[in-house]
Backbone as JSON, one array per atom type, in Angstrom:
{
  "sequence": "MQSLMIKILGIPLALILANFIFKSVDFEFVQPYIWITVILAPLGVLLEYIMVPRISYSKQLTVDFASSFVLVYLLGLALPGVSITLWGSFLIAILITCMEAMVHKHLISDHMDHSYR",
  "N": [[-22.29, 28.5, 57.32], [-21.54, 26.18, 55.43], [-21.84, 27.27, 53.13], [-20.27, 29.27, 53.25], [-17.78, 28.62, 52.99], [-17.65, 26.92, 50.41], [-17.48, 29.49, 48.61], [-14.79, 30.52, 49.07], [-13.7, 28.46, 48.58], [-13.97, 28.16, 45.94], [-14.22, 30.8, 45.07], [-11.17, 31.78, 43.93], [-10.71, 29.8, 42.12], [-12.49, 30.17, 40.45], [-11.12, 32.35, 39.21], [-8.72, 31.85, 38.52], [-9.55, 30.01, 36.66], [-9.8, 31.52, 34.45], [-8.15, 33.34, 34.22], [-6.55, 31.85, 33.25], [-7.53, 31.05, 31.16], [-9.0, 33.07, 30.19], [-8.28, 35.78, 27.24], [-8.36, 38.14, 28.01], [-7.99, 38.79, 31.1], [-5.55, 39.11, 33.2], [-3.79, 38.08, 35.72], [-1.1, 38.99, 37.72], [-0.33, 38.84, 40.28], [-0.31, 37.17, 43.21], [-1.83, 38.27, 44.99], [-4.28, 39.47, 44.41], [-6.27, 37.31, 43.91], [-6.99, 36.72, 46.55], [-7.63, 39.26, 47.55], [-9.83, 39.24, 46.15], [-11.75, 37.16, 46.46], [-11.91, 37.24, 49.6], [-13.08, 39.93, 49.55], [-15.73, 38.75, 47.91], [-16.8, 36.81, 49.31], [-17.84, 36.94, 52.0], [-19.23, 38.62, 51.43], [-20.87, 37.49, 49.13], [-22.47, 34.84, 50.77], [-23.89, 37.21, 52.94], [-25.41, 38.65, 50.86], [-27.19, 35.85, 50.34], [-27.83, 34.96, 52.79], [-29.78, 37.34, 53.25], [-31.64, 36.74, 50.46], [-31.86, 34.19, 49.66], [-34.74, 33.27, 51.14], [-36.95, 34.99, 50.6], [-36.31, 36.08, 47.76], [-36.63, 34.87, 44.22], [-35.15, 32.26, 43.38], [-34.33, 32.89, 40.1], [-33.83, 35.62, 40.15], [-32.2, 35.5, 41.86], [-30.22, 35.23, 41.44], [-29.8, 36.82, 39.58], [-28.85, 39.05, 40.94], [-26.35, 38.43, 42.38], [-24.89, 37.73, 39.99], [-24.84, 40.27, 38.93], [-23.63, 41.55, 41.31], [-21.03, 40.45, 41.76], [-20.22, 40.96, 38.49], [-19.99, 43.68, 38.97], [-18.28, 43.88, 41.62], [-15.95, 42.69, 40.42], [-14.69, 43.9, 38.35], [-14.33, 46.42, 39.14], [-12.39, 46.53, 41.57], [-10.78, 45.37, 40.17], [-9.69, 46.92, 39.0], [-8.58, 48.61, 41.16], [-6.75, 47.18, 42.2], [-3.48, 46.82, 42.1], [-1.32, 45.33, 39.67], [-3.19, 43.35, 38.47], [-5.29, 43.31, 35.76], [-8.35, 43.32, 34.68], [-10.78, 43.75, 31.81], [-13.59, 45.15, 30.72], [-15.55, 42.56, 29.58], [-13.54, 40.72, 30.06], [-14.15, 40.91, 32.85], [-17.01, 40.5, 33.16], [-17.13, 37.72, 31.81], [-15.99, 36.1, 34.23], [-17.95, 37.04, 36.07], [-19.63, 35.18, 35.06], [-18.48, 33.02, 35.64], [-18.4, 32.57, 38.34], [-21.14, 33.01, 38.85], [-22.5, 30.23, 38.2], [-21.34, 28.81, 39.66], [-22.63, 29.47, 42.36], [-24.95, 29.47, 41.18], [-25.3, 26.55, 41.98], [-24.78, 26.68, 44.58], [-27.21, 28.15, 45.69], [-29.14, 26.51, 44.97], [-28.58, 23.72, 46.59], [-29.29, 25.59, 48.72], [-31.11, 25.85, 48.81], [-32.79, 23.86, 48.78], [-31.86, 21.91, 50.9], [-33.26, 23.93, 52.57], [-36.07, 23.42, 52.24], [-36.18, 20.68, 52.55], [-35.9, 20.92, 55.55], [-37.98, 22.39, 56.01], [-39.89, 21.3, 56.34], [-39.77, 19.0, 58.3]],
  "CA": [[-20.91, 28.09, 56.76], [-21.01, 25.14, 54.63], [-21.74, 27.9, 51.84], [-18.65, 30.33, 52.43], [-16.08, 27.58, 52.28], [-17.3, 26.37, 48.58], [-17.11, 30.06, 48.09], [-13.94, 30.56, 49.37], [-12.3, 27.77, 47.25], [-14.79, 28.38, 44.72], [-13.87, 32.23, 43.22], [-10.07, 31.56, 43.84], [-10.61, 28.12, 41.14], [-12.92, 29.96, 39.13], [-10.48, 33.3, 39.24], [-7.38, 30.9, 37.82], [-9.24, 29.35, 35.44], [-11.1, 32.82, 34.01], [-6.94, 33.49, 34.16], [-5.73, 30.68, 32.64], [-8.52, 30.7, 29.52], [-9.7, 34.86, 28.56], [-7.0, 36.5, 27.2], [-9.43, 39.82, 28.88], [-8.61, 38.68, 32.34], [-4.6, 39.09, 33.31], [-3.48, 38.57, 36.74], [0.25, 39.27, 37.97], [-0.15, 37.94, 41.2], [-0.88, 36.3, 43.92], [-2.02, 38.46, 46.33], [-5.64, 39.76, 43.72], [-6.96, 36.0, 44.26], [-7.19, 37.08, 48.18], [-8.37, 40.5, 48.08], [-11.06, 39.6, 45.7], [-12.28, 36.47, 47.32], [-11.99, 38.0, 50.29], [-14.47, 41.24, 49.55], [-16.94, 38.41, 47.93], [-16.9, 35.48, 49.66], [-18.42, 37.17, 52.72], [-20.6, 39.78, 50.65], [-22.03, 36.64, 49.03], [-22.82, 34.5, 51.98], [-24.45, 37.97, 53.17], [-26.6, 38.51, 49.91], [-27.6, 34.56, 50.28], [-29.1, 35.61, 53.88], [-30.41, 38.34, 52.46], [-31.96, 36.98, 49.43], [-32.93, 32.83, 49.39], [-35.68, 33.12, 51.68], [-37.79, 36.14, 50.27], [-37.22, 36.44, 46.41], [-37.31, 34.36, 43.01], [-34.07, 31.58, 42.03], [-33.74, 33.38, 38.76], [-33.69, 36.94, 40.76], [-31.45, 35.57, 43.17], [-29.14, 34.43, 40.07], [-29.34, 37.81, 38.45], [-28.04, 39.82, 41.63], [-24.55, 37.54, 42.05], [-24.51, 38.36, 38.97], [-23.86, 41.59, 39.28], [-22.63, 42.44, 41.64], [-19.96, 39.75, 40.65], [-19.69, 41.74, 37.42], [-19.96, 45.41, 39.56], [-17.24, 44.17, 42.54], [-14.62, 42.06, 40.16], [-14.27, 44.84, 37.54], [-13.95, 47.59, 40.48], [-11.81, 45.77, 42.23], [-9.51, 44.91, 38.64], [-8.76, 48.47, 38.14], [-8.07, 49.46, 42.43], [-5.95, 46.44, 42.68], [-1.98, 46.31, 41.31], [-0.58, 43.45, 39.16], [-4.44, 42.8, 38.34], [-6.2, 43.89, 34.4], [-10.01, 42.78, 33.86], [-11.41, 44.52, 31.34], [-15.13, 44.54, 30.89], [-15.5, 42.0, 28.88], [-13.64, 39.89, 31.26], [-15.01, 40.51, 34.39], [-18.57, 39.77, 32.47], [-17.31, 35.76, 31.57], [-15.8, 35.72, 35.14], [-19.28, 37.26, 36.49], [-20.33, 34.05, 34.41], [-17.96, 31.33, 36.4], [-18.98, 32.57, 39.52], [-22.78, 32.28, 39.08], [-22.17, 29.35, 37.75], [-21.08, 28.79, 40.93], [-23.66, 29.85, 42.57], [-26.68, 28.58, 40.78], [-25.17, 25.49, 42.44], [-25.21, 26.79, 46.4], [-28.32, 28.64, 45.92], [-30.07, 24.78, 44.52], [-28.87, 23.01, 47.37], [-29.87, 26.06, 49.88], [-32.66, 25.97, 48.37], [-33.29, 21.89, 49.09], [-31.68, 22.07, 52.56], [-34.22, 25.3, 54.0], [-37.05, 23.46, 52.05], [-35.96, 19.43, 53.55], [-35.84, 21.53, 57.07], [-39.48, 23.2, 56.85], [-41.59, 19.8, 56.19], [-40.13, 18.28, 59.43]],
  "C": [[-20.06, 27.45, 55.98], [-21.02, 26.02, 52.82], [-20.18, 28.4, 52.02], [-17.68, 29.45, 52.13], [-16.2, 27.02, 50.92], [-17.58, 27.8, 48.2], [-15.43, 30.65, 47.55], [-12.64, 29.63, 48.79], [-12.42, 28.1, 45.4], [-14.03, 29.79, 43.67], [-12.78, 31.57, 43.43], [-10.25, 30.86, 42.33], [-11.24, 29.15, 39.96], [-12.04, 31.6, 38.87], [-8.91, 32.71, 37.95], [-8.03, 30.33, 36.76], [-9.69, 30.05, 34.81], [-8.8, 33.16, 33.45], [-6.31, 33.16, 33.18], [-6.22, 30.22, 30.63], [-8.86, 31.9, 28.98], [-8.17, 35.25, 28.85], [-7.61, 38.46, 28.39], [-8.61, 39.95, 30.52], [-6.43, 38.46, 32.29], [-3.76, 39.1, 34.82], [-1.89, 38.44, 37.11], [0.87, 38.68, 38.81], [-0.83, 37.59, 42.15], [-2.4, 37.43, 44.15], [-4.08, 39.17, 45.86], [-6.66, 38.27, 43.9], [-7.61, 36.34, 45.5], [-7.84, 37.83, 48.25], [-10.1, 40.22, 47.87], [-12.22, 38.51, 46.14], [-12.75, 36.77, 48.95], [-13.82, 38.95, 51.05], [-15.74, 39.96, 49.09], [-17.36, 37.76, 48.41], [-18.22, 35.96, 50.17], [-19.54, 37.66, 52.54], [-21.96, 38.87, 49.95], [-22.7, 35.89, 49.57], [-23.93, 35.93, 52.39], [-25.54, 38.1, 52.55], [-27.36, 37.3, 50.02], [-28.66, 34.6, 51.08], [-30.55, 36.18, 54.19], [-31.79, 37.67, 51.78], [-32.85, 35.5, 49.4], [-34.04, 32.74, 50.25], [-37.05, 34.02, 50.79], [-37.93, 36.1, 48.43], [-36.53, 34.9, 45.4], [-35.39, 33.27, 42.92], [-33.31, 32.74, 41.26], [-33.07, 35.06, 39.98], [-32.52, 37.01, 41.4], [-29.89, 35.87, 42.0], [-28.77, 35.69, 39.32], [-28.72, 39.05, 39.84], [-27.07, 39.36, 41.43], [-24.44, 37.99, 40.98], [-24.02, 39.65, 38.94], [-23.6, 42.37, 40.19], [-21.31, 41.0, 42.16], [-19.19, 40.98, 39.78], [-18.62, 43.33, 38.63], [-17.91, 44.92, 40.12], [-15.67, 43.65, 41.37], [-13.93, 43.4, 39.0], [-13.76, 46.49, 38.24], [-12.99, 47.28, 40.89], [-9.67, 45.55, 41.52], [-8.91, 45.66, 38.65], [-8.35, 49.84, 39.3], [-6.79, 48.57, 42.14], [-4.09, 46.62, 41.9], [-2.04, 45.01, 40.66], [-1.86, 43.45, 38.52], [-4.99, 44.03, 36.38], [-6.63, 42.94, 33.27], [-10.01, 43.78, 32.95], [-12.94, 44.04, 31.64], [-15.78, 43.5, 30.9], [-14.92, 40.52, 29.73], [-14.28, 39.5, 32.63], [-16.47, 40.59, 34.12], [-18.44, 38.3, 32.01], [-16.57, 36.07, 33.34], [-16.86, 35.95, 36.6], [-19.74, 35.62, 36.27], [-20.04, 32.95, 35.04], [-18.68, 31.37, 37.73], [-20.84, 32.51, 40.25], [-22.74, 31.29, 39.1], [-22.27, 28.23, 39.57], [-22.12, 28.63, 41.61], [-24.93, 30.27, 43.09], [-26.69, 27.26, 42.03], [-25.8, 25.25, 43.88], [-26.31, 26.83, 46.03], [-29.27, 27.38, 45.63], [-29.88, 24.39, 45.38], [-29.13, 24.25, 48.96], [-30.78, 25.78, 50.1], [-33.34, 24.91, 48.84], [-33.35, 21.69, 50.43], [-32.36, 22.71, 52.91], [-35.79, 23.62, 53.69], [-37.54, 21.45, 52.45], [-36.4, 19.91, 55.43], [-37.33, 22.03, 57.33], [-40.82, 22.06, 57.18], [-41.47, 19.26, 57.25], [-40.65, 18.39, 60.58]]
}
């Protein structure tokens, strides 16, 4: 649950930051922020439940980056009022992956703490 809340807050912040910093990312409306968050956040939590206990940290980040990159680009094409290039999608995926790296570190340390008790 904690991971989902971090994603619900972190993904829109990453999108807003990308919108203001990168010229290859342009959101005209607020709704695309919501739709991208509604799709990426639960999918990210599902991937965490699947990946964290099974694969290495670097592979987790690779899967997170790839899924964020593809989904942000496809949603940018599908949603009205959004203009995201491949480069913009790459930059957004880097921002989201940086956030995910911290979340995964927390989940791994929390899991290890509980498994030793």
